[in-house]
N, C-alpha and C positions, 0 to 999 in steps of 0.2 A: 181196554187192555190194561189200563193202570189198575182198574178195580180187580181184575182177574189176578194180576201180579200181587197186589196187596192181600187179596184173600188168600192166595197160596202161601204167602209168608206168614200170615196170622194163623192159619191152621197148622202150619209147621210148628209154630211156636206153642201151640196148644191153647190158644186164647179163645174165648166164646166168640162166636161169629157176629152177634148183634153189637157187642162193644167194639169190635174191630170195625164193623161197618160205620158206626157213628165217628169214630176217630178218623177212619179213612175218608169219609165224607168231609169232615172238617178240613183235612189237608187238601183235598181236591178243591174245595171252595177257596181256601187261601191261596193255592197255586193258581186257580183261575183268575182271582182278583189280581194277583201279582202280575200275571201275564197280560191281563187287560190294562193294568196300570202302566206296565212297560210299553205296551202298544201305544197308549195315549201319549206317553212321554216321547216316544220315538216319532209319532205323528207330528207332535208340537215341535220337536227338533227339525223335522223335515220341513215343516211350514216356515219355520224361522230361517232356515238355511236357504230356502227357496226365495224368500223375500230378500234376504241379504244378498243372494246371488243376483236377483232382479236389480236391486239398488246398485250393486257393484257394476253390472252391465251398464246401467243408465250413466253412472258416473264415468265409466271408461268411454262411453259414447260421447258424452259432453266433453271430456278431456281431449278426445281425438278431434272433435269439432273445433274446440278453442285452439288446440296446438297446432292444427293443420296449417293456419295462415302463418303462424310463427316459423314452422318448419320449412314451409315453401319460400318464405322471405329469406330465412337462413340459407336455404339451398341455393336460391338466386344470388344472394351476396357471396357466397363461396364460389359459385360459377363465375361471377364477375371478378372476384378477387384472385381466382386461380392464375389467370394470365399475368395480372399485375404482380402477384407474388413471384411467378416464375421470372419476370422481368427484373424485379427487385433483386432476386437472388443472382441473376445473371449480372446485374450492374455491380452488385456487391463483390461478386467474384472477380469482375474486371478490375474494380477499384482496388481490391486487395492486391492483385497482380501488379497494378500500376504503382501502388504505394510500396510494394516490396522492391520493384525496380528502381524507384526513385531513392529509396533507403539505401540500396546497395550502391548506387551512384554517389550518394551523399557520403557513404562510408569510404568509397575510393577517394573522393575529392578530400575528404577530411584526413585520410591517411597520407595523401600527397602533400596537403598543407603542413601536416606535422612533420613529415620527412624534410620539406623545404625549411621549415622553421628550425629544425635541428641543424641543418647544414648552415643556415645563416648564423645560428647561435654559436656554432663552432667556429665560423669565420670571425664573428665579432669577438669571441674570446681570443682567437689568435691575433686579431688586430689590437685588442687592448694589451695582450702580453707583450706584443711587439713594441707598442708605443711606450709602455712602462719600461721595457728594456732600454730603448732608445733615450727615454728621459734620464734613466740612470746613468747611461753612458755620457749624455750631455751634461748632467750634473757633475760627474767626476771630471770631465774635461774642464768645465768652468772652474771647478774647485782647484785643479792643478794648474791651469793656464792663466786664470784671472785672479782668483781670490788669493792664492798663495803669493804671487808677486806683489799684489796690492798690499797684503799684510806686511810683506818685507819693506815695501816702499814706505808704508805708514810707520813702521818701526824706525826706519831711516829718518823720516820726517820728524818723528817724536824725538828721536836722539838729536838731530839738528836743532830742534826747537829747545830741547833741554839745554843743549850747548849754548845757544845764543842766550837763553834766559840766564844761564850761569854767567856768561860773560858780561851781560848787562848788570847783573847783580853785583859782580866783582867790580865793574867800572863804577857803579853807583856807590859802592863802599869806599872805593879809593877817593872818589870826589868828596864823599862825606868826610872821609878822613882828612883829606886835604883842606877841606873847608873847616873842619874842626881844628886843625893844626894852625890855620891862619887866624882863627878867632882866638886860639890859645896864644899865638904869638902877638897878636894885637893886645891881648890881655896882659901879656907878659911885658910888653914895652910899657 
C-alpha cells in the first residue's frame, strides 16, 4: 500500500519510475529499520519495567512481612493503652475539677482573710488615733496641772534662794566692814 501511494505520487510529479522505485525502496528500508529499532527499544523497556515491577513487589512483600510484627505490636499496645488513656483522661478531668473547687475555696478564704485584716487594720488605726489623742490630752493636763505650778514654785524657790543669798552676802559684808573698822580702830589707837 505504501508502494502504491508512493508510486502514484511520483508519477504525478513526472519523475521516472525506476529512480522513484530506488528512492522509495530506501525510504521503506529506513522506515522498517526504525520501526524494528523502536520495537526493540520498547521490548527492552517492557523487560526493564517488568523486572523493576517484580523487584518492587518483592520489596513490598518483604516490607509487609517485616512491618507486620511491628504493626501488630503497635496495635496491641494501643489496645492496651486505650483503657488506660481513658482512665488517665478521666482522672485528669476529675483532678482539674477538684483543683478548681479548691482554688475557688482558697479564693473565698483569702478574700475573707483580707476583709478581716482590713477591719482589724481599721480598728488598730482607730485605737492608735484614740491613744495618741488621749496622750495629747494627758500631756496638756500634766503641763497645766503639774509643770506650770512646779515652775512657779521653782521660781519662788529661786527668788527665796536669791533673797537668802543676798541677805547672807549683806551680812557678810557688814561683818567684814565691822571687822575692818575694828582693825582700823585698833590701828588708830
